[in-house]
Structures are given as structure tokens and as C-alpha cells.
Steps between C-alpha positions, in 0.01 A plus 500: 500500500678307781858386485409139514253538203753680295765241582277221371324673211795702354807317595366148541618421842286351769723599789769746590851389552646545857525870580330636186154570651631733777707700249218535244265623771750761620589629148120511396425710831768749381753427769864585419646155466830319476491135428799267483390167348703219363539461127203280390291620788258685275591868561362622168155392609535719808482821293295372207218393713475823702512692165173335405346565853579879497357770284736675264831405340778306654851564376750223535870596481712209387874473386475269199308523183462129476337486841259774404413342167431160650275643771304714266447208268373290793273762620355567156428139458317503835284791382685775690570827319871540545789654293875572529687830422842373381770596263389217283157644411431606149356846439165346435504308830610815677195684353265220608624505855468875539153484351401220740642711795298805394180300463541316833495161343829366667505348847872419520793676329846372516801721439876501546648725759692689225153642389494709834786709372229683288353795700176449306427153641357604839238743347409241237435231772302741709274579208464115441372461849774310669405351833798269581869452427647148509878453484640169390850392587515771761848400608619691188449831692759402764870561467531181721286303269669266230347675206494875560325717252542871538167574333322327776598804731237711316215275619478657846465838360227377259308359797522832683387699185201285438418436866386130449582191673803302405549124528862363450595146449823300476621150551848589640565760759708465829422730794737773371344496158147505648585810701636664188192415301276656777710822489519537126141409410296593817683795650255668733274197516531161703402210270346184619769232451432136395790273541384189316789261568785407270490120504455309185507146629453344154842635371810286569801710580854403408844664465831357358854627473600545142682194364492506115189714532388452125490127558317549835226693329473265197475198745223674707302580185549152358330349804200725457434424127176652361454747785485879456782678689704821526871527536615831637859627406702791629577647150347535167770324316465189723126462415589473145782257531308278753199503285719384200643222711150380597388499139817305409400240763163464330295722740242760373639821631525874442666795658359823644666816617471878491725554209259322254255689275161538668326295229746209558428509869135487424546185294684326775234603759222372269683161433558442872136548568378292222764219465536207746846408613672815359809618705575869513855603600466858620618797700293593798258712299319182371205356676356795694248557225428129411191358659595134439398288792660169394862600508651192662850610574736798525868490489766759570810448301666794698441633853211747521552851641301448829264282695218724382604451135547126552157469666324693219663294229440156647146613567426479130505115530194306623254776510223230455592348836636190346867377595778722342869481522796746524877490471739787574864472395756728662879534512776735586479691173131561561565651847783712358276620223220601729737675735638687203162607394434634852839676520472659156156637564454880558286444810614660822718303739218404736297353204804300377554372861140394519530327166808308612296394796223378277751299287630357829152381571489324166825333564362392833213340310742324253722381791214422738554232749144388563174496315528751215137606522539593869801726397301653225199571699691626802638772275144626453429480860307168502563178691432163365563128580753307283330476175614146362492663150851640451853354425603547867206298627568240240867481607623699802848655461810408691535761787797557729590727791691784330525729798877502512580569138226770493651658803835496326364674201311768707803563718712539174250756372487686841881511541542648158240772578247351265676663205565193284306249289483125526814440284740672728344369819540141358873579428539602859313203641691254284840661580579616142749790510400694193639845423180641631515315826862606561425864392222518765698308763233244523742211531542592868125482585395222746273376237777446249512137387241379749283350227749289305270192535267641235617573144410817308198334331368390830548844674318650202207264573510602867495869423213445248299318771579773742350745264198279468456513875545871475797504731705720270405736214700683232535866606392716208713793620805291540481323160415147605684492841309256720322657797355299785134518565337500854430128450868425501588664834354215736697245296832698528436544875454133550139535598354312197599204283453475124467215264579490125449246209796266449375408146551856392869476605548186299353610184769507234494755209484342158526664160679819392533771754390852382814722501429809697630851385651557840559299818206422728640759735492788253173403321263709729709804448502448120115481513490817700726682240285378221181629683668849530604478134139423397364783709743748338432368154114516532532850638723596194303317250799296371598135484670371822832430327528877414550563869759224570532160333504176694863458494551833674233407775663162545834676565331736757348206677835316516729788590257702718664848451478714808569840330415664179883487431497121524183484295667699224745213442223262413466412136219688331492777751616810315518852628154595375329184633687544831369843533144404404459172684804436728349623831168309433687164442744571798215541739364155385831337562560672829202715644742640761754613245600859554396712194761754419451874445369553144827680402702204621252258335583658157867401555433142570723273321737777401851586642365838606262311742785368709665842501168645618493250791851591609433864484179457707688298761796753540238781511333341788842475691573877441151634522605669830851566395822302577457552873137433501400827670416727203156602368346203292555536130407255219474492123169403324478165324471680170828695581680180587382338174641795302836459676505129439422554138733799425791375719692838507881451538577798708372717787389784257291265288344343815431858648310596187273204563469518880554866592756648735338380832447139394837488325676612810331230705508204262744595220813312592325185604280499175803557280668202649200280421490649152864438437471138601202457277 
């Protein structure tokens, strides 16, 4: 049966949406396919329709149980034999699914990627006559995507084992993510790529700086009474408190997050689908599996993780094509929290650097100077005329020529070897002689005090906008020190000018300020120390505090010990923990730190360690004798450690340890050191 006939008779549509027909034809013909389509663009139809056009079974790999359950229900109502293998199946349901597979009744089988961990799944699918694999939310396979799922990495191997075509779909994938998807899912094959455009012109885009954020959210909701909406929060706890505040204000609301019981999450999902005007306050997990076309608005109470995450989440509004609205709140605490998440991750340095770049791109969208939709689409490689449907088209921001202050900031970073964060650079620019400025000799720099016309808050806004323009990025290997990007160099050389938003410099902070555990300068290092602690704790199978408690890590971040001896003086670092973990944490604080010989390391923090160092130094002076012409002679590190511990008082005791030849060369000098000790 033709695609057009099935589209009309089974799914009830007279025409394809833009881009659908070409993708359906390619998938139905068995071409390896990668399709990037906007949320609401009808991507599920692009694998469901080919499944009916082809012989055999189509397996759809999808990340969320709710998504699978909804699609199976919709297909069943349309007369299509479909089922889903999920952890929520009862034993009876599982038996029915396997029987249907064995008899060849099923056309479409949904399953979560975790199912692929079983070695029995590939032979079972082969016996069932699989002819196509479809992968929904394919960005989950990519380390660069916003929702990485390790189990997705098994899909490429499944394709090779079964030797069937694969069609992958996602709504959000920049060029780097697309390349990663191709490599992970289609290794050895070149898929046909469909890039369906990212514009959702019916969605109004808006950002706002946090200013009594709870009131901002309540005001936004009040003006949209009776409309269904989603509010995304950065933490589980915040979903609960904000939902309670909405309920107190007379709004029908509920919360949703990963810490809830599965049955409670199902109840919220069912209510949201069935009730008009319900507001769900949720973490990012909510919405991917909800096929509700009339969500009229999406609000972010906290800054999302990336532009990809932002785009995916706002895409849950207005899927029916009717007007929809968004609001995203952001503030300094959000940015600090997202930076901390990146710095505390166990990802390699290049991945963390790339994630900082992605966060910079999101800040660029938040601080955009022109049409916000243009900025959003440019990130995905598309150009567009000004939309007239965003807050910046509604009311253009106040822009000023900021070339001079930006050059000042870049010069301060360059003259300090790009080794410091924004806080220290701002002190230099404002001419504040802190202990750190004096210790580094930075009060003598040409850039010292050149930026007095701006206060600290304004300089913070300048640096934030510089990050949004990707002129500087935190360096993951230097614990948050700002490193210039290639975009900054033409500005520094005077070849290019730059503008910033004046309104961002004049925003005043209201409400309580969250007290940080450490200074802004030391926060990235504390995050790196916590990441190392988590890695060691997971490897040992113990709680993180068993390694070191927070107070100990804070002291490490503030004092920055350069040797094991200095680290031994930090509270909570006993001899056993120093021996077990000292070197690992020292390398985090200073990757270039010289790690001592193991024998010397065992003496760290002890008086014998200082004696060892002095013995080692005098040995180096006398290794060729007092005149410097004798045959080289040295003691081993273990021998020097024994001398430092035993501390013999006379030459006979020393000779017993060293032997005659070494005692003759080093005896008098060693005894002098031991007497002083």
C-alpha cells in the first residue's frame, strides 16, 4: 500500500507536513537515514509509516516509557499491531509480547536502550524477522548531546549484528552532535541526512534576568490563566516548593521529578494529558514522553544546561502550530551552578571545555543583542530574518560600543598569563590592592586601575557578556582561569569593535544573595576537587565524605598546598589519608607539582621529611667528594629515609647504616644535620 494511502487511511492525515514525505520514502526504501526535525514536526510518523510499508518487524528504540506507552496506545487505536518492552510490563504482558513476536503478529516493537544489554535480544529479534531499526531521540547517543544515555552506544553494534537498515531521528543536534551520531550509529555506513530546519515561528521567545524569580513566575502564570503549561526547574526540591507556591496562589499544579515513585509519575503524566489548564513544575525529564499538542507555554525558572536542552524543552509548547509562549529566567547563581556542574563532572578536559563553550552559547542567547530567534537558529547553522515574535523584537535592547572595556579585560587576562578568573581580573581593572594582587605583583601591571569607571557588578556583567560572545572561556585544566578564544584576538589587536548591552550592566540584584562555600576565584578548584573525590569514592564503593569531607576540600581550595608536607597540615588529612589520596589531590591543585620519591612521600608532614630533604641536598653537594673530582657516590632514597628516622648520634651508628664507604664520604655532613634536627 502506498505511503499516501496509509497516511490517510491509518493515520487520518490528507497531506504530509513539510519534509516528511522525502524521509518516509528514504526509510521505506531501506536507506540508512538520519533526520533532524523540529519538535512537533511529526518525526514519529517518519518511522511508523515505513514500518507499515515494509515487510517484517520494525524495532523502535526510545528513551522514555511514557513516550513508548503513548505511541503504542495511539497505534493500537489506529489498528496497528504494536507493543512495548519496558520495565513496567507485568509478567502476563511480557508473555503476550513474546508470543506475538513468535507468531509474527507485531509490526512495531518499542524498547528502551537498556534492553540491549541482554545478549539474547539480537537472536530473538532475528527470529522475529526484524527488517528495520528506528532510533528516537538519537542525540542521546552523543557525548556532545544534552541527554547522553550510555546504553544508546549498543545500538550501532545491534545494527551490525542484524545487518538491517537504521533510521535515526532527533529534534536537537548541532554539527558536532550530528557527526557523533553518524560515527556511533552508522560506523562503516554513510547515512542520508535530512536537516529539516529548526524554526518554530509560532513560539514567542523571551528571557529575563532574575528579580524576585518566584514572583516573576507567578506573574507569568497569572496572565495565562486556564492554559496548560510546564515550568522547568534545576533541582527536584525546587519543583516541589514552586508547585506548592502555585497551589497557594490558587493554581492547579503538581510537581514531577526523577525521585518520585514510578506510579506517582504516571499519575502526573495522565493528569497532564487529560486535564485542561494543569501546570506541571518539573525537572527536564518531563515532557519527552507526553504527546500533548496544546501546551500553550513553557517557562524555565532556572537556566537550562545548553541551547540544545533549551530548544528541546521549549519545543514541547505549541505542537499544534497555534501560538505559544516561553520565558527563561537566569541569574549569576544559575551560571555559577551550571559551571560547577561542568567542573565537577568526570568528563575529560576537552569535553568540559566544549561544555563550557556550549554554556557560553546559551549565555549569548540570554544576552542577545538582536532578534533572539536569529541567534537561536544561527547556533544550529540557519539564517533567518528578524522574527517579530520575541522579546528583543518587541523591545530592542540598549546597545553601546564596549570595545575599550573589553580590550581592557582581555589585556588583563593576557598580562596575567590567562591564569586567573574574573574576580581577580576585576580587582586588577578596578585598582583594588588585595593580598592576592600584591602577592602576584599585579599592582604594577599597565592594566591596573584602568577600569575604575565601572563598579564590580558592572564588570561582572561585562565578563558575562564576553562569555556569551565566546571571547573568553573557563579553562578546565586551570580551574576556571579565563582563557581567550580566537574570537577575541581581532578585538585585542584593534582590528574589530564589539558592542554590549547597557541594560545588563544596570540590572540591580534584589533579594538574598546565596552565600558561596568559597570565593568566586576558588570555586572552580573546589569543583575539581569534588570531582576527584567522587571518582575515588565510586571506585572504592564508599560515600564521598569517607575520602575527605567538604571542610577539608574547602581548605585545600583556599590554601592550595604545593607539596605533600603542606597538604598534611590541612584539617582532616591524617597520615593514612595523605598516603592514600594526597598525591591524587595534589595533582588536581597543581598538575605540575613534583611528586616526591615514594620513600620521601611516606615522611610527608613528619619532622623526618625535613631531615630527609636536607640529607638529600648535602648528598648532592658531596656526590663527587669535597673537591668535586672523585667517583660519583650516592645513597638510595630508602637508605636516606632510614637515616632520617633512626637519627644516629655518632659516626659508628651512622656507619652501621651507611657502610664504610658512604660514611667516609657523607658521615660528617650527615651528623651535622642530624645534630641540628
